[in-house]
Jmol script that loads the backbone (N, CA, C; Angstrom):
load data "model"
ATOM      1  N   UNK A   1      81.177-118.880  87.330  1.00  0.00           N
ATOM      2  CA  UNK A   1      82.432-118.249  87.701  1.00  0.00           C
ATOM      3  C   UNK A   1      83.622-119.006  87.146  1.00  0.00           C
ATOM      4  N   UNK A   2      83.416-120.258  86.804  1.00  0.00           N
ATOM      5  CA  UNK A   2      84.490-121.105  86.301  1.00  0.00           C
ATOM      6  C   UNK A   2      85.630-121.231  87.317  1.00  0.00           C
ATOM      7  N   UNK A   3      85.256-121.546  88.558  1.00  0.00           N
ATOM      8  CA  UNK A   3      86.249-121.741  89.607  1.00  0.00           C
ATOM      9  C   UNK A   3      87.032-123.012  89.303  1.00  0.00           C
ATOM     10  N   UNK A   4      88.352-122.886  89.277  1.00  0.00           N
ATOM     11  CA  UNK A   4      89.200-124.035  88.991  1.00  0.00           C
ATOM     12  C   UNK A   4      89.320-124.920  90.223  1.00  0.00           C
ATOM     13  N   UNK A   5      89.366-126.237  90.004  1.00  0.00           N
ATOM     14  CA  UNK A   5      89.506-127.188  91.095  1.00  0.00           C
ATOM     15  C   UNK A   5      90.807-126.899  91.839  1.00  0.00           C
ATOM     16  N   UNK A   6      90.721-126.817  93.161  1.00  0.00           N
ATOM     17  CA  UNK A   6      91.888-126.580  93.987  1.00  0.00           C
ATOM     18  C   UNK A   6      92.261-125.116  94.162  1.00  0.00           C
ATOM     19  N   UNK A   7      91.603-124.219  93.415  1.00  0.00           N
ATOM     20  CA  UNK A   7      91.922-122.795  93.514  1.00  0.00           C
ATOM     21  C   UNK A   7      91.191-122.195  94.714  1.00  0.00           C
ATOM     22  N   UNK A   8      91.888-121.371  95.503  1.00  0.00           N
ATOM     23  CA  UNK A   8      91.263-120.703  96.633  1.00  0.00           C
ATOM     24  C   UNK A   8      90.614-119.408  96.163  1.00  0.00           C
ATOM     25  N   UNK A   9      89.356-119.246  96.553  1.00  0.00           N
ATOM     26  CA  UNK A   9      88.588-118.058  96.196  1.00  0.00           C
ATOM     27  C   UNK A   9      87.957-117.547  97.484  1.00  0.00           C
ATOM     28  N   UNK A  10      87.949-116.244  97.676  1.00  0.00           N
ATOM     29  CA  UNK A  10      87.382-115.698  98.910  1.00  0.00           C
ATOM     30  C   UNK A  10      85.874-115.938  98.955  1.00  0.00           C
ATOM     31  N   UNK A  11      85.348-116.033 100.173  1.00  0.00           N
ATOM     32  CA  UNK A  11      83.907-116.205 100.352  1.00  0.00           C
ATOM     33  C   UNK A  11      83.178-115.025  99.731  1.00  0.00           C
ATOM     34  N   UNK A  12      83.712-113.828  99.890  1.00  0.00           N
ATOM     35  CA  UNK A  12      83.091-112.635  99.302  1.00  0.00           C
ATOM     36  C   UNK A  12      82.950-112.783  97.787  1.00  0.00           C
ATOM     37  N   UNK A  13      84.001-113.241  97.122  1.00  0.00           N
ATOM     38  CA  UNK A  13      83.941-113.420  95.665  1.00  0.00           C
ATOM     39  C   UNK A  13      82.972-114.537  95.279  1.00  0.00           C
ATOM     40  N   UNK A  14      82.921-115.599  96.082  1.00  0.00           N
ATOM     41  CA  UNK A  14      81.975-116.687  95.793  1.00  0.00           C
ATOM     42  C   UNK A  14      80.534-116.204  95.925  1.00  0.00           C
ATOM     43  N   UNK A  15      80.254-115.433  96.967  1.00  0.00           N
ATOM     44  CA  UNK A  15      78.898-114.908  97.141  1.00  0.00           C
ATOM     45  C   UNK A  15      78.548-113.968  96.003  1.00  0.00           C
ATOM     46  N   UNK A  16      79.473-113.114  95.612  1.00  0.00           N
ATOM     47  CA  UNK A  16      79.225-112.218  94.481  1.00  0.00           C
ATOM     48  C   UNK A  16      78.982-113.028  93.210  1.00  0.00           C
ATOM     49  N   UNK A  17      79.784-114.061  92.979  1.00  0.00           N
ATOM     50  CA  UNK A  17      79.603-114.902  91.803  1.00  0.00           C
ATOM     51  C   UNK A  17      78.273-115.630  91.822  1.00  0.00           C
ATOM     52  N   UNK A  18      77.857-116.061  93.002  1.00  0.00           N
ATOM     53  CA  UNK A  18      76.586-116.764  93.141  1.00  0.00           C
ATOM     54  C   UNK A  18      75.428-115.819  92.825  1.00  0.00           C
ATOM     55  N   UNK A  19      75.495-114.588  93.329  1.00  0.00           N
ATOM     56  CA  UNK A  19      74.390-113.648  93.164  1.00  0.00           C
ATOM     57  C   UNK A  19      74.401-112.986  91.784  1.00  0.00           C
ATOM     58  N   UNK A  20      75.540-112.446  91.392  1.00  0.00           N
ATOM     59  CA  UNK A  20      75.612-111.661  90.162  1.00  0.00           C
ATOM     60  C   UNK A  20      75.651-112.537  88.912  1.00  0.00           C
ATOM     61  N   UNK A  21      76.431-113.608  88.964  1.00  0.00           N
ATOM     62  CA  UNK A  21      76.625-114.432  87.775  1.00  0.00           C
ATOM     63  C   UNK A  21      75.798-115.710  87.792  1.00  0.00           C
ATOM     64  N   UNK A  22      74.985-115.888  88.826  1.00  0.00           N
ATOM     65  CA  UNK A  22      74.264-117.154  89.009  1.00  0.00           C
ATOM     66  C   UNK A  22      75.234-118.325  88.906  1.00  0.00           C
ATOM     67  N   UNK A  23      76.367-118.183  89.550  1.00  0.00           N
ATOM     68  CA  UNK A  23      77.433-119.172  89.461  1.00  0.00           C
ATOM     69  C   UNK A  23      77.122-120.430  90.248  1.00  0.00           C
ATOM     70  N   UNK A  24      76.730-121.478  89.544  1.00  0.00           N
ATOM     71  CA  UNK A  24      76.442-122.750  90.206  1.00  0.00           C
ATOM     72  C   UNK A  24      77.690-123.318  90.862  1.00  0.00           C
ATOM     73  N   UNK A  25      78.847-123.116  90.243  1.00  0.00           N
ATOM     74  CA  UNK A  25      80.091-123.616  90.844  1.00  0.00           C
ATOM     75  C   UNK A  25      80.385-122.890  92.145  1.00  0.00           C
ATOM     76  N   UNK A  26      80.078-121.609  92.214  1.00  0.00           N
ATOM     77  CA  UNK A  26      80.268-120.852  93.446  1.00  0.00           C
ATOM     78  C   UNK A  26      79.328-121.358  94.530  1.00  0.00           C
ATOM     79  N   UNK A  27      78.102-121.667  94.144  1.00  0.00           N
ATOM     80  CA  UNK A  27      77.124-122.183  95.099  1.00  0.00           C
ATOM     81  C   UNK A  27      77.585-123.515  95.669  1.00  0.00           C
ATOM     82  N   UNK A  28      78.077-124.391  94.828  1.00  0.00           N
ATOM     83  CA  UNK A  28      78.567-125.691  95.291  1.00  0.00           C
ATOM     84  C   UNK A  28      79.787-125.501  96.187  1.00  0.00           C
ATOM     85  N   UNK A  29      80.688-124.601  95.818  1.00  0.00           N
ATOM     86  CA  UNK A  29      81.879-124.350  96.634  1.00  0.00           C
ATOM     87  C   UNK A  29      81.494-123.842  98.023  1.00  0.00           C
ATOM     88  N   UNK A  30      80.511-122.950  98.099  1.00  0.00           N
ATOM     89  CA  UNK A  30      80.048-122.458  99.395  1.00  0.00           C
ATOM     90  C   UNK A  30      79.385-123.570 100.194  1.00  0.00           C
ATOM     91  N   UNK A  31      78.598-124.397  99.532  1.00  0.00           N
ATOM     92  CA  UNK A  31      77.952-125.528 100.214  1.00  0.00           C
ATOM     93  C   UNK A  31      79.003-126.468 100.792  1.00  0.00           C
ATOM     94  N   UNK A  32      80.043-126.748 100.023  1.00  0.00           N
ATOM     95  CA  UNK A  32      81.112-127.625 100.497  1.00  0.00           C
ATOM     96  C   UNK A  32      81.872-126.993 101.658  1.00  0.00           C
ATOM     97  N   UNK A  33      82.029-125.677 101.613  1.00  0.00           N
ATOM     98  CA  UNK A  33      82.721-124.981 102.705  1.00  0.00           C
ATOM     99  C   UNK A  33      81.906-125.058 103.999  1.00  0.00           C
ATOM    100  N   UNK A  34      80.601-124.882 103.881  1.00  0.00           N
ATOM    101  CA  UNK A  34      79.727-124.881 105.057  1.00  0.00           C
ATOM    102  C   UNK A  34      79.556-126.287 105.639  1.00  0.00           C
ATOM    103  N   UNK A  35      79.339-127.278 104.766  1.00  0.00           N
ATOM    104  CA  UNK A  35      78.938-128.607 105.244  1.00  0.00           C
ATOM    105  C   UNK A  35      79.929-129.722 104.937  1.00  0.00           C
ATOM    106  N   UNK A  36      80.986-129.428 104.228  1.00  0.00           N
ATOM    107  CA  UNK A  36      81.960-130.467 103.885  1.00  0.00           C
ATOM    108  C   UNK A  36      81.701-131.091 102.528  1.00  0.00           C
ATOM    109  N   UNK A  37      80.433-131.370 102.226  1.00  0.00           N
ATOM    110  CA  UNK A  37      80.056-131.900 100.912  1.00  0.00           C
ATOM    111  C   UNK A  37      78.728-131.266 100.497  1.00  0.00           C
ATOM    112  N   UNK A  38      78.476-131.241  99.200  1.00  0.00           N
ATOM    113  CA  UNK A  38      77.195-130.707  98.731  1.00  0.00           C
ATOM    114  C   UNK A  38      76.016-131.560  99.218  1.00  0.00           C
ATOM    115  N   UNK A  39      76.087-132.905  99.152  1.00  0.00           N
ATOM    116  CA  UNK A  39      74.956-133.693  99.654  1.00  0.00           C
ATOM    117  C   UNK A  39      74.638-133.418 101.130  1.00  0.00           C
ATOM    118  N   UNK A  40      75.663-133.209 101.945  1.00  0.00           N
ATOM    119  CA  UNK A  40      75.423-132.886 103.354  1.00  0.00           C
ATOM    120  C   UNK A  40      74.733-131.530 103.476  1.00  0.00           C
ATOM    121  N   UNK A  41      75.149-130.563 102.659  1.00  0.00           N
ATOM    122  CA  UNK A  41      74.507-129.251 102.664  1.00  0.00           C
ATOM    123  C   UNK A  41      73.049-129.362 102.241  1.00  0.00           C
ATOM    124  N   UNK A  42      72.767-130.184 101.241  1.00  0.00           N
ATOM    125  CA  UNK A  42      71.388-130.371 100.783  1.00  0.00           C
ATOM    126  C   UNK A  42      70.538-130.980 101.900  1.00  0.00           C
ATOM    127  N   UNK A  43      71.120-131.908 102.657  1.00  0.00           N
ATOM    128  CA  UNK A  43      70.403-132.453 103.819  1.00  0.00           C
ATOM    129  C   UNK A  43      70.081-131.344 104.813  1.00  0.00           C
ATOM    130  N   UNK A  44      71.051-130.454 105.023  1.00  0.00           N
ATOM    131  CA  UNK A  44      70.826-129.316 105.920  1.00  0.00           C
ATOM    132  C   UNK A  44      69.707-128.421 105.385  1.00  0.00           C
ATOM    133  N   UNK A  45      69.701-128.193 104.072  1.00  0.00           N
ATOM    134  CA  UNK A  45      68.641-127.380 103.450  1.00  0.00           C
ATOM    135  C   UNK A  45      67.272-128.002 103.707  1.00  0.00           C
ATOM    136  N   UNK A  46      67.165-129.300 103.498  1.00  0.00           N
ATOM    137  CA  UNK A  46      65.883-129.980 103.673  1.00  0.00           C
ATOM    138  C   UNK A  46      65.443-129.992 105.139  1.00  0.00           C
ATOM    139  N   UNK A  47      66.391-130.163 106.046  1.00  0.00           N
ATOM    140  CA  UNK A  47      66.070-130.127 107.467  1.00  0.00           C
ATOM    141  C   UNK A  47      65.555-128.743 107.855  1.00  0.00           C
ATOM    142  N   UNK A  48      66.228-127.703 107.402  1.00  0.00           N
ATOM    143  CA  UNK A  48      65.820-126.338 107.731  1.00  0.00           C
ATOM    144  C   UNK A  48      64.468-126.006 107.087  1.00  0.00           C
ATOM    145  N   UNK A  49      64.261-126.479 105.869  1.00  0.00           N
ATOM    146  CA  UNK A  49      62.968-126.249 105.205  1.00  0.00           C
ATOM    147  C   UNK A  49      61.835-126.840 106.040  1.00  0.00           C
ATOM    148  N   UNK A  50      62.022-128.033 106.547  1.00  0.00           N
ATOM    149  CA  UNK A  50      61.006-128.659 107.408  1.00  0.00           C
ATOM    150  C   UNK A  50      60.791-127.857 108.684  1.00  0.00           C
ATOM    151  N   UNK A  51      61.896-127.368 109.294  1.00  0.00           N
ATOM    152  CA  UNK A  51      61.782-126.549 110.506  1.00  0.00           C
ATOM    153  C   UNK A  51      60.981-125.281 110.245  1.00  0.00           C
ATOM    154  N   UNK A  52      61.084-124.745 109.031  1.00  0.00           N
ATOM    155  CA  UNK A  52      60.338-123.544 108.668  1.00  0.00           C
ATOM    156  C   UNK A  52      58.875-123.849 108.336  1.00  0.00           C
ATOM    157  N   UNK A  53      58.542-125.139 108.209  1.00  0.00           N
ATOM    158  CA  UNK A  53      57.181-125.527 107.860  1.00  0.00           C
ATOM    159  C   UNK A  53      56.956-125.701 106.367  1.00  0.00           C
ATOM    160  N   UNK A  54      58.029-125.828 105.622  1.00  0.00           N
ATOM    161  CA  UNK A  54      57.931-126.029 104.174  1.00  0.00           C
ATOM    162  C   UNK A  54      57.662-127.515 103.909  1.00  0.00           C
ATOM    163  N   UNK A  55      56.401-127.879 103.925  1.00  0.00           N
ATOM    164  CA  UNK A  55      56.026-129.289 103.826  1.00  0.00           C
ATOM    165  C   UNK A  55      55.961-129.811 102.396  1.00  0.00           C
ATOM    166  N   UNK A  56      55.938-128.936 101.424  1.00  0.00           N
ATOM    167  CA  UNK A  56      55.815-129.373 100.035  1.00  0.00           C
ATOM    168  C   UNK A  56      57.070-129.189  99.218  1.00  0.00           C
ATOM    169  N   UNK A  57      58.196-129.021  99.877  1.00  0.00           N
ATOM    170  CA  UNK A  57      59.451-128.784  99.159  1.00  0.00           C
ATOM    171  C   UNK A  57      60.495-129.814  99.538  1.00  0.00           C
ATOM    172  N   UNK A  58      61.287-130.202  98.543  1.00  0.00           N
ATOM    173  CA  UNK A  58      62.411-131.124  98.752  1.00  0.00           C
ATOM    174  C   UNK A  58      63.502-130.725  97.769  1.00  0.00           C
ATOM    175  N   UNK A  59      64.696-130.476  98.296  1.00  0.00           N
ATOM    176  CA  UNK A  59      65.813-130.024  97.473  1.00  0.00           C
ATOM    177  C   UNK A  59      66.785-131.175  97.225  1.00  0.00           C
ATOM    178  N   UNK A  60      67.432-131.171  96.054  1.00  0.00           N
ATOM    179  CA  UNK A  60      68.380-132.231  95.708  1.00  0.00           C
ATOM    180  C   UNK A  60      69.774-131.711  95.384  1.00  0.00           C
ATOM    181  N   UNK A  61      69.918-130.392  95.232  1.00  0.00           N
ATOM    182  CA  UNK A  61      71.233-129.814  94.980  1.00  0.00           C
ATOM    183  C   UNK A  61      71.248-128.373  95.478  1.00  0.00           C
ATOM    184  N   UNK A  62      72.429-127.853  95.748  1.00  0.00           N
ATOM    185  CA  UNK A  62      72.539-126.525  96.349  1.00  0.00           C
ATOM    186  C   UNK A  62      72.168-125.370  95.419  1.00  0.00           C
ATOM    187  N   UNK A  63      72.505-125.422  94.124  1.00  0.00           N
ATOM    188  CA  UNK A  63      72.149-124.269  93.291  1.00  0.00           C
ATOM    189  C   UNK A  63      70.705-124.275  92.787  1.00  0.00           C
ATOM    190  N   UNK A  64      69.965-125.349  93.035  1.00  0.00           N
ATOM    191  CA  UNK A  64      68.583-125.394  92.560  1.00  0.00           C
ATOM    192  C   UNK A  64      68.448-125.773  91.100  1.00  0.00           C
ATOM    193  N   UNK A  65      69.425-126.498  90.597  1.00  0.00           N
ATOM    194  CA  UNK A  65      69.362-126.945  89.201  1.00  0.00           C
ATOM    195  C   UNK A  65      68.206-127.922  89.022  1.00  0.00           C
ATOM    196  N   UNK A  66      67.617-127.959  87.820  1.00  0.00           N
ATOM    197  CA  UNK A  66      66.489-128.863  87.589  1.00  0.00           C
ATOM    198  C   UNK A  66      66.855-130.317  87.895  1.00  0.00           C
ATOM    199  N   UNK A  67      65.949-130.993  88.566  1.00  0.00           N
ATOM    200  CA  UNK A  67      66.118-132.395  88.912  1.00  0.00           C
ATOM    201  C   UNK A  67      64.720-132.953  89.131  1.00  0.00           C
ATOM    202  N   UNK A  68      64.414-134.122  88.585  1.00  0.00           N
ATOM    203  CA  UNK A  68      63.066-134.680  88.742  1.00  0.00           C
ATOM    204  C   UNK A  68      62.668-134.914  90.199  1.00  0.00           C
ATOM    205  N   UNK A  69      63.645-135.050  91.090  1.00  0.00           N
ATOM    206  CA  UNK A  69      63.344-135.305  92.497  1.00  0.00           C
ATOM    207  C   UNK A  69      63.134-134.027  93.309  1.00  0.00           C
ATOM    208  N   UNK A  70      63.430-132.876  92.712  1.00  0.00           N
ATOM    209  CA  UNK A  70      63.251-131.605  93.409  1.00  0.00           C
ATOM    210  C   UNK A  70      61.796-131.181  93.322  1.00  0.00           C
ATOM    211  N   UNK A  71      61.245-130.772  94.470  1.00  0.00           N
ATOM    212  CA  UNK A  71      59.894-130.212  94.487  1.00  0.00           C
ATOM    213  C   UNK A  71      59.931-128.911  95.265  1.00  0.00           C
ATOM    214  N   UNK A  72      59.104-127.984  94.844  1.00  0.00           N
ATOM    215  CA  UNK A  72      58.986-126.719  95.560  1.00  0.00           C
ATOM    216  C   UNK A  72      57.602-126.170  95.307  1.00  0.00           C
ATOM    217  N   UNK A  73      56.889-125.947  96.362  1.00  0.00           N
ATOM    218  CA  UNK A  73      55.530-125.430  96.274  1.00  0.00           C
ATOM    219  C   UNK A  73      55.545-123.917  96.463  1.00  0.00           C
ATOM    220  N   UNK A  74      54.659-123.242  95.760  1.00  0.00           N
ATOM    221  CA  UNK A  74      54.578-121.777  95.850  1.00  0.00           C
ATOM    222  C   UNK A  74      54.327-121.334  97.288  1.00  0.00           C
ATOM    223  N   UNK A  75      53.454-122.045  98.004  1.00  0.00           N
ATOM    224  CA  UNK A  75      53.156-121.689  99.398  1.00  0.00           C
ATOM    225  C   UNK A  75      54.438-121.718 100.251  1.00  0.00           C
ATOM    226  N   UNK A  76      55.292-122.703 100.003  1.00  0.00           N
ATOM    227  CA  UNK A  76      56.540-122.808 100.756  1.00  0.00           C
ATOM    228  C   UNK A  76      57.472-121.648 100.459  1.00  0.00           C
ATOM    229  N   UNK A  77      57.442-121.152  99.236  1.00  0.00           N
ATOM    230  CA  UNK A  77      58.308-120.031  98.848  1.00  0.00           C
ATOM    231  C   UNK A  77      57.969-118.757  99.605  1.00  0.00           C
ATOM    232  N   UNK A  78      56.736-118.659 100.083  1.00  0.00           N
ATOM    233  CA  UNK A  78      56.304-117.478 100.815  1.00  0.00           C
ATOM    234  C   UNK A  78      56.708-117.515 102.293  1.00  0.00           C
ATOM    235  N   UNK A  79      57.175-118.677 102.767  1.00  0.00           N
ATOM    236  CA  UNK A  79      57.568-118.819 104.173  1.00  0.00           C
ATOM    237  C   UNK A  79      58.948-118.206 104.368  1.00  0.00           C
ATOM    238  N   UNK A  80      59.087-117.418 105.407  1.00  0.00           N
ATOM    239  CA  UNK A  80      60.405-116.847 105.717  1.00  0.00           C
ATOM    240  C   UNK A  80      60.680-117.033 107.199  1.00  0.00           C
ATOM    241  N   UNK A  81      61.966-117.124 107.546  1.00  0.00           N
ATOM    242  CA  UNK A  81      62.302-117.295 108.965  1.00  0.00           C
ATOM    243  C   UNK A  81      61.886-116.074 109.776  1.00  0.00           C
ATOM    244  N   UNK A  82      61.501-116.312 111.004  1.00  0.00           N
ATOM    245  CA  UNK A  82      61.170-115.207 111.897  1.00  0.00           C
ATOM    246  C   UNK A  82      62.434-114.431 112.240  1.00  0.00           C
ATOM    247  N   UNK A  83      62.321-113.103 112.361  1.00  0.00           N
ATOM    248  CA  UNK A  83      63.519-112.305 112.688  1.00  0.00           C
ATOM    249  C   UNK A  83      64.043-112.597 114.071  1.00  0.00           C
TER     250      UNK A  83
END
end "model"
wireframe off; spacefill off
backbone 0.3
color backbone group
């Protein structure tokens, strides 16, 4: 999305940018909005993954960019939260 530093963008536009444009900057901006910082959001992701029973996954960034420390097992991808 090429969100400029300090520019205010609506949550709706960030979500659209994240989904339609695969906007990594939009994903980071949403993570920062939710948790204050991206690393804090990633901690939240990992905590929730464990609560869901995702024992073979570990996330290192909010958009899922390649990182040697990131792991994700196919079995974990099939787990979804109960309604």
